[in-house]
Backbone as a ProteinNet text record, in pm:
[ID]
protein_1_A
[PRIMARY]
XXXXXXXXXXXXXXXXXXXXXXXXXXXXXXXXXXXXXXXXXXXXXXXXXXXXXXXXXXXXXXXXXXXXXXXXXXXXXXXXXXXXXXXXXXXXXXXXXXXXXXXXXXXXXXXXXXXXXXXXXXXXXXXXXXXXXXXXXXXXXXXXXXXXXXXXXXXXXXXXXXXXXXXXXXXXXXXXXXXXXXXXXXXXXXXXXXXXXXXXXXXXXXXXXXXXXXXXXXXXXXXXXXXXXXXXXXXXXXXXXXXXXXXXXXXXXXXXXXXXXXXXXXXXXXXXXXX
[TERTIARY]
-31656.1	-31485	-31426.1	-31493.7	-31461.7	-31488	-31607.8	-31653.9	-31527.4	-31513	-31371.1	-31254.6	-31222.6	-31098.8	-31157.6	-31264.3	-31265.2	-31261	-31323.5	-31343.3	-31155.7	-31086.1	-30935.1	-30864.9	-30897.8	-30843.5	-30887.8	-31012.5	-31081.1	-31007.1	-30975.8	-30904.8	-30769.7	-30720.4	-30546.6	-30558.5	-30666.6	-30637.6	-30657.8	-30763.3	-30756.8	-30633.2	-30610.1	-30470.7	-30373.2	-30319.6	-30256.3	-30290.9	-30402	-30448.4	-30441.7	-30417.2	-30431.7	-30277.4	-30177.8	-30021.2	-29986.9	-30060.7	-30009.2	-30047.4	-30149.9	-30208.6	-30127.1	-30129.1	-30012.1	-29858.4	-29819.6	-29644.1	-29659.5	-29828.2	-29807.5	-29813.4	-29879.5	-29905.1	-29802.9	-29707.3	-29560.2	-29496	-29496.9	-29401.7	-29471.8	-29565.3	-29603.4	-29603	-29608.3	-29590.3	-29410.1	-29341.1	-29196.4	-29135.9	-29224.4	-29198.6	-29239.7	-29329.8	-29415.5	-29260.9	-29256.5	-29134.5	-29010.1	-28964.2	-28873.3	-28858.5	-28992.2	-28967.7	-29002.9	-29081.1	-29096.4	-28910	-28847.2	-28722.1	-28601.1	-28632.7	-28560.2	-28624.3	-28754.6	-28811.6	-28781.1	-28726	-28711.9	-28558.7	-28449.1	-28319.4	-28245.9	-28153.8	-28102.4	-27975.1	-27850.2	-27731.7	-27714.5	-27632.6	-27596.2	-27429.9	-27385.6	-27246.4	-27147.7	-27010.5	-26927.6	-26949.9	-26944	-26948.9	-27077.5	-27188.9	-27308.9	-27409.3	-27529.6	-27616.1	-27763.4	-27815.2	-27979.4	-28087.3	-28207.4	-28293	-28392.3	-28480.3	-28562.8	-28698.5	-28788.8	-28916	-29064.9	-29144	-29238.8	-29386.5	-29435.6	-29545.8	-29492.9	-29384.9	-29341.2	-29285	-29313.7	-29265.3	-29105.3	-29043.6	-28917.9	-28893.3	-28837.9	-28846.6	-28677.1	-28657.3	-28558.6	-28460.8	-28459	-28390.9	-28300.2	-28160.4	-28059.9	-27986.9	-27949.6	-27875.4	-27753.8	-27620.7	-27524.1	-27459.3	-27401.1	-27298.4	-27319.5	-27338.7	-27362.4	-27530.8	-27576.1	-27684.8	-27838.8	-27936.5	-28061.9	-28159.7	-28261.9	-28385.8	-28511.5	-28656.7	-28705.7	-28824.2	-28946.2	-29084	-29175.8	-29136.1	-29157.1	-29321.3	-29300.2	-29426.2	-29428.5	-29423	-29446.1	-29324.5	-29222.2	-29054.3	-28998.6	-28923.7	-28836.4	-28741.6	-28593.4	-28500.4	-28414.6	-28358.5	-28325.5	-28176.6	-28071.8	-27945.1	-27905	-27816.1	-27777.6	-27588.6	-27516.5	-27386.2	-27321.7	-27252.2	-27188.2	-27017.8	-27010.6	-26803.2	-26794.1	-26678.7	-26651.2	-26647.3	-26738.9	-26796.3	-26667.5	-26706.4	-26622.9	-26702.4	-26712.7	-26799.4	-26669	-26659.2	-26646.5	-26727.2	-26767.3	-26868.1	-26790.2	-26853.6	-26795.9	-26904.1	-26868.8	-26907.8	-26861.7	-26952.1	-26952.3	-26978.5	-26944.2	-26930.3	-26877.4	-26892.7	-26826.6	-26748.2	-26596.6	-26525.1	-26605.5	-26495.8	-26534.9	-26546	-26437.5	-26436.9	-26506.1	-26558.2	-26706.5	-26637.2	-26557.7	-26490	-26540	-26605.4	-26642.5	-26553.2	-26568.2	-26469.1	-26540.2	-26487.2	-26537.7	-26422.6	-26474	-26446.8	-26440.7	-26353.1	-26418.9	-26383.3	-26477.8	-26426.7	-26474.3	-26357.1	-26366.3	-26395.9	-26495.8	-26531.4	-26551.5	-26482.2	-26474.6	-26602.9	-26686.1	-26807.6	-26852.7	-26908.7	-26960.4	-27091.7	-27201.1	-27351.4	-27289.2	-27352.9	-27347.9	-27385	-27301	-27402.4	-27538.9	-27541.3	-27610.4	-27709.9	-27719.1	-27826.5	-27894.5	-27848.3	-27869.6	-28057	-28100.8	-28245.5	-28335.2	-28277.6	-28259.5	-28270.2	-28145.4	-28120.9	-28249.1	-28260.7	-28380.8	-28484.6	-28576	-28696.7	-28692.4	-28559.1	-28601.7	-28532.5	-28440	-28403.7	-28413.4	-28413.3	-28443	-28256.1	-28266.9	-28155.5	-28092.3	-28168.9	-28101.1	-28033.8	-27974.4	-27921.7	-27781.5	-27729.8	-27643.1	-27715.4	-27786.6	-27844.4	-27926.1	-27991.5	-28053.1	-28019.9	-27900.5	-27841.6	-27669.4	-27618.7	-27478.6	-27450.4	-27483.4	-27467	-27496.5	-27623.7	-27667.1	-27568	-27534.3	-27447.7	-27308.6	-27255.3	-27134.4	-27155.4	-27265.7	-27288.8	-27292.2	-27338.2	-27367.8	-27273.3	-27200.1	-27083.9	-26946.1	-26938	-26855.2	-26888.3	-26982.6	-27059.2	-27008.8	-27088.6	-27075.5	-26910.2	-26828.6	-26674.4	-26612.1	-26640.2	-26558.2	-26601.1	-26697.8	-26765.7	-26664.5	-26564.7	-26526	-26350	-26325.2	-26228.2	-26222.9	-26140.1	-26090.1	-26018.8	-26034.2	-26008	-25790.7	-25726	-25634.5	-25609.7	-25679.8	-25664.7	-25683.5	-25777	-25827.3	-25719.9	-25613.6	-25474.7	-25397.5	-25394.3	-25222.6	-25280.5	-25444.6	-25417.3	-25563.1	-25513.5	-25595.1	-25573.4	-25507	-25538.3	-25632.1	-25600.1	-25706.6	-25861.6	-25888.6	-26029.6	-26058.9	-25985.2	-26022.8	-26064.3	-25997	-26062	-26181.3	-26182.9	-26307.7	-26463.9	-26426.5	-26530.6	-26545.9	-26422.6	-26484.7	-26536.3	-26535.7	-26547.9	-26754.2	-26761.4	-26912.7	-26973.7	-26899.9	-26987.1	-26999.4	-26916.5	-26931.3	-27020	-27070.9	-27147.2	-27321.1	-27297.4	-27467.2	-27491.6	-27366.7	-27377.3	-27471.2	-27374.3	-27377.3	-27517.3	-27608.7	-27753	-27846.3	-27768	-27880	-27770.8	-27706.4	-27619.3	-27545.5	-27435.7	-27327.3	-27204.8	-27133.4	-27015.7	-26889.9	-26871.6	-26724.1	-26568.5	-26556.7	-26402.4	-26267	-26306.8	-26195.2	-26234.8	-26203.4	-26228.3	-26104.1	-26114.1	-25992.2	-26052.3	-25988.1	-26037	-25901.5	-25988.8	-25923.4	-25828.2	-25892.9	-25849.1	-25935.1	-25897.9	-25998.2	-25985.3	-26059.9	-26031.4	-26127	-26068	-26120.4	-26122	-26188.9	-26205.5	-26109.6	-26094.3	-25971	-25908.2	-26019.1	-25964.4	-25894.8	-25941.4	-25868.4	-25718.4	-25719.2	-25621.9	-25520.2	-25543.7	-25451.4	-25397.6	-25490.7	-25451.4	-25361.6	-25362	-25312.6	-25158.3	-25183	-25005.5	-24977.6	-25042.4	-24961.5	-24901.4	-25015	-24941.4	-24826.9	-24781.5	-24702.9	-24528.9	-24551.2	-24459.6	-24458.4	-24551.7	-24514.4	-24416.6	-24431.2	-24362.2	-24230.4	-24221.4	-24062.6	-23996.2	-24050.5	-23979.4	-23959.2	-24034.9	-24007.7	-23850.2	-23911.6	-23778.8	-23616.7	-23688.8	-23534.4	-23474.8	-23544.3	-23497.9	-23449.3	-23535.9	-23451.7	-23326.9	-23284.3	-23208.6	-23066.9	-23098.1	-23042.5	-22994.4	-23101.7	-23052.2	-22959.8	-22963.3	-22901.1	-22716.4	-22758.6	-22620.3	-22562.8	-22623.6	-22555.2	-22511.2	-22571.7	-22553.7	-22402.9	-22418.2	-22296.4	-22166.2	-22174.9	-22064.6	-22005.7	-22120.4	-22074	-21994.7	-22052.3	-21987.9	-21865.9	-21830.3	-21741.7	-21604.7	-21660.6	-21578	-21538.3	-21663.6	-21570.8	-21504	-21542.1	-21438.8	-21238.9	-21242.1	-21143.8	-21081.2	-21140.1	-21143.4	-21031.7	-21147.3	-21088.5	-20946.3	-20930.3	-20807.5	-20714.8	-20752.4	-20602.8	-20520.6	-20655.4	-20608.4	-20560.8	-20624.7	-20552.4	-20383.6	-20358.7	-20240.9	-20184.3	-20198.1	-20149.1	-20094.1	-20219.3	-20141.8	-20053.5	-20050.6	-19972.9	-19822.7	-19838.1	-19680.9	-19638.7	-19707.9	-19691.9	-19639.8	-19686.1	-19637.2	-19491.8	-19537.9	-19409.5	-19246	-19307.5	-19179.7	-19161.6	-19248.9	-19213.6	-19185.9	-19171.4	-19082.6	-18950.9	-18887.2	-18787.9	-18726.1	-18673.3	-18623.9	-18560.2	-18469.5	-18434.5	-18484.3	-18584.5	-18719.2	-18704.2	-18730.2	-18742.7	-18602.7	-18508.5	-18349.1	-18357	-18434.1	-18429.6	-18504.2	-18623.4	-18736.7	-18660.6	-18587.8	-18499	-18469.7	-18373.9	-18249	-18351.3	-18459.8	-18537.3	-18549.9	-18633.5	-18667.5	-18575.5	-18405.5	-18296.4	-18287.4	-18290.5	-18255.7	-18075.4	-17990.4	-17855.7	-17770.8	-17827.7	-17737.3	-17735.8	-17611.2	-17528.4	-17574.5	-17643.7	-17664.7	-17513.7	-17540.7	-17416.7	-17390.2	-17454.8	-17443	-17475.8	-17389.2	-17415.2	-17460.4	-17372.6	-17400.9	-17327.9	-17433.2	-17396.9	-17460	-17541.5	-17602.7	-17574.1	-17591.2	-17531	-17650.1	-17677.6	-17779	-17785.6	-17656	-17651.8	-17624.6	-17759.6	-17805.4	-17752.6	-17679.3	-17683.7	-17644.5	-17578.7	-17530.8	-17403.1	-17319.6	-17187.9	-17270.9	-17348.6	-17389.9	-17414.2
-5495.1	-5546.7	-5586	-5675.2	-5712.8	-5612.8	-5539.6	-5419.3	-5289.8	-5283.9	-5232.5	-5250.1	-5375.4	-5419.4	-5368.6	-5403.2	-5411.6	-5252	-5184	-5026.8	-4974.1	-5029.7	-5012.1	-5088.8	-5186	-5230	-5143.3	-5085.4	-5013.5	-4878	-4851.7	-4707.7	-4734.2	-4826.8	-4854.9	-4854.6	-4900.1	-4994.5	-4856.5	-4779.7	-4668.2	-4554.2	-4517.3	-4449.2	-4474	-4606.1	-4711.9	-4633	-4640.5	-4599.8	-4479.1	-4404.8	-4232	-4204.4	-4249.4	-4280.5	-4307.6	-4441.9	-4482.6	-4368.6	-4338.6	-4222	-4091.8	-4088.5	-3924.5	-3998.3	-4121.1	-4130.3	-4128.1	-4213.4	-4180.3	-4067.1	-3983.4	-3867.7	-3741.2	-3776.7	-3686.2	-3750.8	-3859.4	-3979.3	-3902.8	-3856.7	-3786.6	-3668.1	-3593.6	-3423.9	-3390.7	-3542.4	-3546.6	-3542.3	-3639.8	-3668.2	-3551.6	-3473.7	-3390.6	-3261.4	-3256.9	-3150.2	-3192.4	-3330.2	-3317.5	-3316.3	-3370.7	-3338.8	-3182.9	-3105.2	-2944	-2915.8	-2936	-2912.1	-2917.3	-3031	-3101.6	-3065.2	-3025.9	-2951.5	-2772.9	-2707.4	-2574.3	-2552	-2614.4	-2596.7	-2714.9	-2660.1	-2763.4	-2669.9	-2746.4	-2656.9	-2662.1	-2607.5	-2596.7	-2634	-2691.5	-2783.6	-2700.1	-2698.2	-2654.8	-2656.1	-2560.1	-2530.2	-2540.2	-2492.7	-2538.8	-2395.7	-2366.4	-2300.1	-2359.7	-2298.6	-2337	-2255.6	-2345.9	-2295.6	-2226.2	-2127.8	-2170.8	-2167.3	-2264.1	-2252.3	-2287	-2199.8	-2177.8	-2283.7	-2330.6	-2400.5	-2423.8	-2464	-2480.4	-2391	-2268	-2132.3	-2086.4	-2097.3	-2008.6	-1839.3	-1868.1	-1726.5	-1664.5	-1546.2	-1471.4	-1501.2	-1576	-1595	-1713.6	-1661.6	-1796.5	-1819.6	-1914	-1956.7	-2005.3	-1895.3	-1938.9	-2083	-2122.2	-2206.6	-2195.9	-2294.5	-2288.5	-2345.5	-2293	-2294.2	-2213.5	-2297.8	-2200.9	-2248.2	-2153.4	-2161.4	-2150.7	-2219.9	-2213.3	-2258.2	-2241.3	-2270	-2385.3	-2515.6	-2721.6	-2664.7	-2738	-2832.7	-2675.8	-2572.9	-2504.1	-2425.4	-2448.7	-2389	-2462.9	-2536	-2647.5	-2573.2	-2602.5	-2529	-2668.2	-2632.2	-2740.6	-2675	-2804.1	-2764.2	-2771.5	-2675	-2654.5	-2648.1	-2718.7	-2715.7	-2619	-2526.5	-2433.6	-2451.4	-2560.3	-2567.4	-2579.9	-2572.6	-2580.6	-2727.2	-2733.7	-2899.6	-2918.3	-3023.5	-3031.6	-3139.8	-3105.1	-3177.3	-3191.6	-3330.2	-3371.9	-3354.4	-3298.9	-3351.7	-3357.6	-3430.1	-3407.6	-3296.3	-3227.5	-3163.1	-3149.7	-3151.6	-3199.1	-3009	-2995.5	-2870.6	-2875.7	-2751.1	-2757	-2627.7	-2639.4	-2514.7	-2453.6	-2305.9	-2221.3	-2277.9	-2359.3	-2450.9	-2590.8	-2596.5	-2689.9	-2799.6	-2854.9	-2974.8	-2972.6	-3153.1	-3186.7	-3193	-3129.1	-3125.9	-3171.6	-3273	-3355.3	-3308	-3260.1	-3203.9	-3254	-3255.3	-3311.6	-3212.4	-3141.1	-3008.1	-3077.2	-3001.6	-3018.5	-2855.1	-2875.4	-2739.5	-2755.8	-2664.5	-2618.9	-2515.9	-2557.3	-2417.1	-2425.4	-2325.2	-2334.5	-2208.5	-2253.4	-2222.5	-2060.3	-1892.5	-1833.1	-1851.7	-1823.2	-1848.7	-1786.9	-1652.8	-1555.3	-1608.1	-1651.5	-1665.3	-1795.7	-1887.6	-2074.1	-2039.7	-1925.1	-1958.4	-1956	-1870.2	-1865.4	-1955.5	-2031.3	-2169.4	-2228.6	-2256.4	-2344.1	-2331.7	-2217.5	-2170.2	-2174.4	-2148.8	-2164.3	-2244.8	-2363.9	-2429.6	-2567.7	-2591.9	-2736.4	-2748.4	-2869.9	-2921.1	-2950.8	-3029.3	-3076.4	-2972.1	-2841.8	-2747.1	-2788.5	-2910.3	-2935.3	-3011.3	-3083.5	-3134.5	-3037.3	-2939.4	-2826.6	-2730.8	-2693.4	-2553.3	-2561.9	-2637.2	-2640	-2717.6	-2858.1	-2906.7	-2868.6	-2783.4	-2696.5	-2582.3	-2502.4	-2442.5	-2395.6	-2475	-2612.1	-2610.9	-2674.2	-2719.6	-2580.5	-2521.4	-2376.7	-2325.6	-2285.5	-2197.2	-2251.7	-2421.7	-2480.2	-2457.1	-2459.5	-2464.4	-2288.3	-2216.9	-2051.7	-2015.2	-2057.2	-2004.1	-2071.3	-2241.1	-2318.9	-2250.5	-2220.5	-2166.4	-2084.6	-1987.2	-1861.7	-1927.2	-2054.7	-2058.9	-2207.1	-2214.6	-2308.1	-2425.1	-2555.3	-2626.6	-2613.3	-2594.7	-2549.1	-2470.7	-2361.2	-2273	-2300.3	-2402.9	-2493.7	-2566.3	-2624.3	-2624	-2540.2	-2462.8	-2340.7	-2241.2	-2224.4	-2079.8	-2156.6	-2236.1	-2325.2	-2229.5	-2177.2	-2106.2	-2023.2	-1926.6	-1831.4	-1886.8	-1985.8	-2077.4	-2110.1	-2161.9	-2193.8	-2031.2	-1934.7	-1853.8	-1758	-1782.7	-1737.6	-1831.7	-1925.4	-2028.6	-2006.1	-2000.9	-1966.5	-1820.7	-1772.1	-1594.8	-1642.4	-1717.1	-1725.7	-1818.3	-1890.5	-1967.3	-1957.1	-1838.6	-1755.8	-1667.6	-1659.4	-1536.6	-1578.9	-1716.1	-1778.5	-1809.1	-1892.1	-1931	-1851.3	-1711.1	-1619.2	-1555.4	-1554.3	-1560.9	-1623.4	-1770.6	-1866.7	-1873.5	-1772.6	-1781.7	-1875.5	-1916.8	-2040	-1945	-1975.7	-1887.2	-2023.6	-1964.1	-2042.5	-2042.4	-2138.9	-2094.3	-2186.4	-2232.3	-2301.8	-2401.5	-2339.3	-2390.2	-2499	-2623.6	-2674.9	-2757.3	-2797.9	-2853.4	-2960.9	-3085.9	-3166.8	-3216.3	-3218.4	-3266.2	-3239	-3188.1	-3203.7	-3305.7	-3379.9	-3499.8	-3441.4	-3462.4	-3415.3	-3575.1	-3543.2	-3656.4	-3729.1	-3865.7	-3922.5	-3845.1	-3796.6	-3727.3	-3619.8	-3551	-3435.6	-3475.8	-3541.3	-3587	-3646.8	-3724.6	-3751.1	-3633.6	-3549.1	-3399.9	-3328.7	-3300.3	-3244	-3294	-3406.9	-3518.2	-3492.3	-3516.8	-3511	-3369.6	-3255.2	-3083.9	-3108.3	-3113.5	-3145.3	-3206.5	-3369	-3410.1	-3290.8	-3271.3	-3176	-3039.6	-2982.1	-2845.7	-2892.4	-3008.3	-3076.4	-3098.3	-3161.9	-3163	-3068.3	-2953.2	-2844.3	-2734	-2794.6	-2721.1	-2766.9	-2892.5	-2948.2	-2951.4	-2912.5	-2883.1	-2722.7	-2642.6	-2540.2	-2519.3	-2622.9	-2615.2	-2642.1	-2747.4	-2817.7	-2730	-2656.9	-2527.5	-2446.5	-2375.7	-2319.5	-2315.4	-2466.9	-2547	-2527.3	-2582.1	-2604.2	-2465.9	-2333.8	-2228.8	-2140.2	-2201.2	-2188.7	-2230.3	-2394.3	-2455.4	-2393.6	-2359.5	-2281.6	-2179.5	-2088.6	-1953.1	-1955.3	-2109.4	-2094.6	-2109.4	-2222.3	-2264	-2161.1	-2071.6	-1940.9	-1844.2	-1821	-1778.5	-1843.8	-1951.9	-2027.8	-2003.5	-2024.4	-2004.3	-1892.4	-1790.3	-1629.1	-1589.8	-1685.5	-1672.5	-1705	-1805	-1884	-1811.5	-1758.2	-1673.8	-1540.7	-1501.6	-1391.8	-1402.3	-1528.6	-1577.2	-1551.4	-1630.5	-1709.1	-1537.2	-1441.2	-1324.4	-1263.8	-1250.2	-1181.3	-1214.1	-1388	-1469.8	-1446.9	-1409.7	-1405.6	-1265	-1149.5	-1048.7	-988.3	-1087.9	-1058.2	-1134.7	-1246.8	-1314	-1214	-1177.4	-1008.1	-937.5	-883.5	-818.2	-844	-942	-982	-1118	-1147.2	-1324.5	-1370.4	-1291.1	-1383.5	-1491.2	-1467.8	-1546.7	-1659.1	-1670.5	-1810.6	-1901.1	-1831.6	-1892.8	-1959.1	-1851.5	-1908.1	-2003.1	-1993.6	-2140.6	-2240.8	-2249.6	-2372.2	-2427.8	-2334.3	-2391	-2461.4	-2364	-2450.9	-2559.5	-2589.1	-2712.6	-2828.8	-2767.8	-2856.8	-2971.9	-3096.8	-3170.8	-3212.1	-3160.2	-3150.1	-3231.7	-3341.4	-3412.5	-3309.6	-3378.9	-3292.2	-3388.2	-3293.3	-3437.9	-3489	-3634.9	-3692.5	-3622.5	-3614.6	-3490.6	-3357.2	-3237.7	-3119.3	-3038.1	-3110.7	-3028.1	-2885.6	-2813.6	-2670.2	-2599.7	-2668.8	-2572.1	-2595.2	-2519.4	-2530.4	-2461	-2565.4	-2573.6	-2428.6	-2391.8	-2254.5	-2153.6	-2124.3	-1968.1	-1840.3	-1782.7	-1640.5	-1642.5	-1779.4	-1782.8	-1654.5	-1653.3	-1544.8	-1456.8	-1371.3	-1265.1	-1243.6
14068.3	14077.8	13914	13870.8	13713.7	13612.5	13674.2	13560.8	13521.4	13662.9	13657.2	13641.4	13651.8	13547.3	13376.2	13362.4	13193.7	13145.3	13281	13208.2	13178.3	13287.2	13281.1	13141	13129.3	12972.8	12897.3	12852	12745.5	12771.2	12835.1	12868	12808.4	12877.8	12836.5	12715.5	12631.3	12472.2	12393.2	12417.6	12399	12381.3	12515.6	12531.7	12420.9	12391.5	12344.5	12188.1	12136.1	12015.8	11990.5	12096.5	12049	12037	12107.5	12120	11994.7	11920.1	11818.7	11680.5	11731.5	11627.3	11571.3	11717.4	11734.4	11649.8	11693.2	11637.7	11449.8	11454.7	11271.9	11193.9	11300.3	11290.3	11236.8	11346.7	11332.4	11221.1	11216.8	11081.5	10990.2	10930.7	10766.2	10810.4	10917.9	10959.3	10915.9	10920.9	10936.9	10796.3	10695.1	10610.5	10478.9	10534.1	10434.9	10432.9	10597.6	10603	10511.1	10571	10468.5	10331.4	10281.5	10106	10083.7	10178.9	10130	10158.6	10231.3	10252.9	10127.1	10100.6	9975.9	9840.1	9834.5	9739.9	9702.9	9812.2	9849.8	9863.6	9878	9864.3	9754.3	9687.8	9589.9	9556	9437.2	9401.5	9315.6	9205	9122.3	9083.6	8997.6	8983.4	8937.7	8929.4	8900.2	8708.2	8655.9	8458.7	8447.2	8539.3	8535.7	8552.5	8496.8	8548.4	8537.5	8647.4	8665.4	8603.6	8576.2	8488.7	8582.2	8618.7	8686	8594.1	8600	8558	8659.2	8648	8704.9	8663.5	8690.6	8608.4	8454.5	8437.3	8315.6	8226.9	8278.3	8206.8	8238.6	8137.8	8160.4	8256.8	8333.9	8414.3	8357.9	8406.7	8358.1	8419.8	8565.9	8681.8	8654.3	8665.1	8636.1	8751	8806.2	8903	8897.9	8933.5	8921	9020.6	8989.2	9078.6	9236.6	9319.1	9446.4	9503	9581.9	9668.7	9565.9	9565.2	9520.5	9628.4	9609.4	9653.6	9593.4	9580.3	9490.3	9557.1	9525.9	9591.8	9526.1	9619.5	9634	9520	9412.1	9358.8	9260.7	9279.8	9183.9	9100.6	9150.1	9095.8	9049.8	8945.6	8903.4	8851.8	8887.3	8819	8737.7	8624.2	8535.1	8504	8502.3	8487.9	8357.3	8339.3	8210.1	8184.3	8134.7	8096.9	8006	8077.5	8034.9	8003.9	8021.7	8005.6	7854.3	7838.5	7715.3	7643.3	7506.1	7451.7	7309	7274	7208.1	7075.9	6952.3	6843.2	6700.3	6651.9	6550	6431.6	6293.1	6221.2	6082.3	5995.8	5860.1	5764.5	5653.5	5621.1	5463	5357.9	5223.2	5173.6	5035.7	4980.8	4845.2	4762.9	4639.4	4627.7	4582.2	4544.4	4464	4448.8	4362.9	4190.7	4149	4025.5	4024.2	4081	4140.3	4137.6	4202.9	4275.2	4418.2	4424.4	4516.8	4681.8	4759.1	4916.3	5009.8	5082.9	5156	5280.6	5375	5530.3	5657.6	5724.5	5883.6	5943.5	6043.4	6137.8	6286.8	6344.5	6513.5	6527.3	6669.2	6698.2	6859	6906.2	7022.4	7100.2	7185.2	7228	7338.4	7371.6	7486	7485.2	7588.8	7624.9	7675.8	7633.1	7697.4	7848.1	7969	8094.3	8118.7	8101.5	8117.6	8034.1	7952.8	7848.9	7860.2	7915	7927	7928	7988.5	8016	7843.3	7761.9	7641.5	7524	7594.8	7495.9	7524.7	7667.6	7684.8	7643	7623.9	7584.9	7427.3	7338.5	7247	7118.8	7211.9	7139.9	7231.3	7341.9	7418.9	7442.1	7488	7558	7394.5	7336.9	7164.3	7079.2	7134.6	7055.5	6958.7	7001.3	6916.2	6783.4	6771.6	6629.4	6599.1	6677.4	6587.8	6542.9	6610.2	6566.2	6507.2	6596.6	6601.4	6443.9	6443.5	6334.8	6165.1	6173.5	6046.3	6048.5	6071.4	6104.9	6074.6	6073.2	6050.2	5907.3	5843.7	5739.2	5622.8	5698.6	5610.9	5586.9	5721.2	5705.8	5609.8	5610.4	5523.6	5404.1	5371.9	5201.1	5181.8	5245.3	5215	5184.1	5261.1	5265.1	5152.4	5134.8	5076.3	4894.4	4879.8	4756.1	4690.2	4796.5	4752.9	4693.1	4720.2	4692.1	4585	4475.7	4357.2	4509.6	4422.4	4527.8	4543.4	4442.6	4470	4589.9	4585.8	4702.3	4812.7	4850	4958.3	5033.3	4955.7	4989.4	5053.1	4932.2	4945.5	5042.2	5121.4	5165.9	5258.4	5323.2	5415.5	5543.3	5603.7	5702.1	5714.8	5531	5544.2	5525.1	5454.1	5476.7	5580.9	5691.8	5829	5897.7	5904.2	5967.2	5913	5761.5	5728.7	5789.9	5764.1	5794.2	5936	6020.6	6164.7	6204.4	6123.7	6196.7	6091.9	6004.3	5974.2	6055.3	6100.9	6221.3	6329.9	6395.3	6533.5	6503.4	6402.9	6382.3	6385.2	6318.5	6315.7	6434.2	6540.3	6666.5	6747.3	6752.6	6821.2	6825.4	6729.3	6746.1	6814	6840.4	6957.8	7080.4	7114.1	7253.3	7269.5	7133.6	7154.5	7098.2	7200.3	7166.5	7092.4	6978.8	6943	7022.2	7082.1	7128.6	7021.6	6937.6	6858.5	6744.8	6646.6	6492.2	6440.5	6399.7	6291	6202.5	6072.5	5968.5	5972.1	6037.2	6056.6	5915.4	5771.4	5642	5541.3	5419.6	5347.6	5226.7	5141.6	5058.2	4955.8	4824.2	4719.1	4639.3	4483	4437.2	4374.7	4337.4	4296.5	4151.2	4064.2	3964.4	3992.2	4103.3	4119.9	4189	4266.7	4303.3	4253.5	4106.6	3994	3881.2	3899.3	3818.3	3902.6	4023	4089.9	4114.1	4087	4127.8	3981.1	3882.3	3739.7	3746.7	3770.9	3769.2	3844.9	3984.2	4049.6	4000.1	3933.6	3835.5	3714.5	3687.4	3563.7	3631.9	3714	3777.8	3778.3	3880.8	3893.4	3804	3680.2	3577.7	3495.4	3487.7	3434.8	3550.9	3673	3752.7	3708.6	3639.2	3663.9	3503.3	3400.7	3258.3	3295.5	3362.8	3379.9	3467.5	3570.1	3623.6	3498.9	3463.1	3337.2	3215.9	3201.7	3079	3127.7	3249	3335.8	3362.2	3366.8	3421.8	3253.4	3169	3034.4	2992.7	3006.5	3002.4	3061.8	3176.5	3250.5	3228.8	3214.2	3143.9	3012.3	2925.5	2795	2812.4	2901.1	2890.5	2948.1	3084.5	3128.9	2997.2	2876.9	2808.4	2719.9	2683.5	2588.5	2677.8	2818.4	2860.7	2876.1	2889.4	2860.2	2762.7	2666.1	2507.8	2494.6	2548.8	2510.5	2590.2	2748.7	2776.8	2732.1	2656.2	2591.7	2448.6	2373.3	2245	2286.2	2390.9	2508.1	2480.9	2533.2	2610.1	2515.3	2396.1	2237.7	2214.2	2211.2	2116.4	2205	2299.2	2414.6	2393.2	2366.8	2378.7	2223.8	2150	2009.7	1976.9	2067.9	2054.1	2133.1	2173.1	2281.3	2171.8	2097	2036	1904.2	1878.1	1787.6	1779	1899.6	1978.4	2024.5	2055.9	2106.1	2046.2	1922.6	1864.4	1954.6	2045.9	2115.7	2242.4	2242.5	2281.2	2228.8	2100.5	2085	2087.3	2068.2	2146.3	2274.1	2368.4	2487.9	2523.3	2479.9	2508.1	2422.5	2322.9	2303.6	2351.2	2443.2	2532.5	2638	2685.5	2867.9	2765.1	2667.4	2625.5	2595.4	2565.2	2500.7	2637.8	2571.5	2685.4	2754.3	2653.2	2735.5	2624.8	2528.5	2425.7	2333.3	2277	2135.9	2060	1922	1823.5	1779.3	1679.6	1659.2	1503.5	1454.1	1342.4	1336.9	1308.9	1348.1	1185.2	1088.7	984.9	948.1	882.9	906	991.2	1077.8	1139.2	1333.5	1387	1500.8	1614.1	1734.8	1835	1865.4	1922.4	2004.6	1893.7	1804.6	1738	1799.7	1759.9	1823.7	1959.6	2063	2161	2132.8	2034.7	2045.6	2029.5	2010.6	1999.2	2139.8
[MASK]
+++++++++++++++++++++++++++++++++++++++++++++++++++++++++++++++++++++++++++++++++++++++++++++++++++++++++++++++++++++++++++++++++++++++++++++++++++++++++++++++++++++++++++++++++++++++++++++++++++++++++++++++++++++++++++++++++++++++++++++++++++++++++++++++++++++++++++++++++++

């Protein structure tokens, strides 16, 4: 009887061990299955693209936004941002008249979505420092050298468009698109700034002198015209007096205050009245 009981205990223990082993195996299988599922599917977010790598080699396939499928442990997907990005960098160059010009550049750009795999393959994620910043420096230097320092100020919009075109051509070779380009400011040496200020003051003084000269000329012409008018009036009046002597008496009467002199003598104030 005791023998039978012992045999039953051993059987029960063996069954328990077998059941425990099966549960553990199912757990292992479940974990492997979960890893495979998670490694097979993935998603690409808005404004992003997925680059497919197989054993580290870049494939031609580029995943758009949404769900993608890959082979676990063999393939990998690298996410690249294709939204518009902004950079501000300083740039130093020399003008056509050898003035040192320091400027600050603002650039909006984005990666060409269908070519992000080539960007990753040729440059990697550090494309900003390796491609964009050097391209900005070269474009600014190349175009700034075509203008004098004064023209950089007076023709700023033209300078901006030429630098933008130069930069866009350079970056497109690396699958980067220029969206917007701005020159935030130009800064020149203190000596040049003083020279410009002196020139502006000289031009202002010249303009004032020209205005004063024009005013004096106009005033002189007005005085000459007034004198000529008065002379002409006197000449006309003299001709009228010579033509009619009675006008003299009429003018005398017009100016007479009505008082009769106390002593007449031989003269009469009303010469020619009887006539």
